[in-house]
N, C-alpha and C positions, 0 to 999 in steps of 0.2 A: 562657407567653406571655400577656400581658395583653390583654384585648379592647380594641379601639380605640374611643374615645368620640368621637361626632360631636355637633356643636352645632346642626347644621341638616340639613334634607333635601338641600340643595344640595351639601353635603360628601359625603353618601352617594351622590348621583347622580354626582358627579365621580369618586369612588373606583370605583364600578361601571363607569363609562365607561373609566377607566384599565385596570381588570381585563379588560374586554371587548377593548380594543385589544391588550393583552398576550397574551390568548388567541389572537386572530387572527394576531398575529406568530408565536407559537410554532407554530400550525397550519401557516402558510406555510413556516416553516423546516423542519418535519417533511416536508411535501410535497416541497420542494426537495431535501432530503437523500435522500428515497426515489427521486426521479427521477435524481439523480446516481448512486446505487447501482445503479439499474436499467440506466443507460447503461454503467456500468463492468462489468456482468456479462453482456456479450454473448459469444457463443461465440468470435468472432474475437479479442476482447481477452483472454479466458481463455487461448486457445491461444498468442497472442503473448506473454503474460506467462510462460507455462510454458516456451515455447521460448527466450525471451531469458534466463530465469534459468538454464536448463541450458546454454545456449551460453556464458554467462559462466563457469559452473563448469567446463565441459570445456575452454574455451579456456585457462584458467589451469592446468588439469591437464596439458594437452599439453606446456606448457613444462617443468613439473616432471618429467613422465615422460621427456621428451627429455634433460633435464639429468642424470637418473639413469641412463639407458640409453646415452647417447652415449659415455662412457668405455669401456664394454664393447664397443661396436661398433668403436670405433677400435682397441682392443686386439685384437679379432678380426681386423681387416684387417691390422694389423702382423704378427701371428703367421701369417696366411695367406701374406703375402709372403715371410716367412722360410722357410716350408716346414714349420713345426712341426705 
């Protein structure tokens, strides 16, 4: 990378001011990101996320389990009525 060449002190001052503003913006983005992360890691939100993920998993599992077991239960009732 070639060093930048300036023709006046005013250009240098302007570049330094731009870099200063960029540094402040990046700092505020970092602080905001930290605050959002801190808010999302509360015990209530962790528990809610944990419960909701397992609720979705098990709610889908119940239908699959019922679909697999239901024919056996129906067969058992039919055989019970026949007296087998």
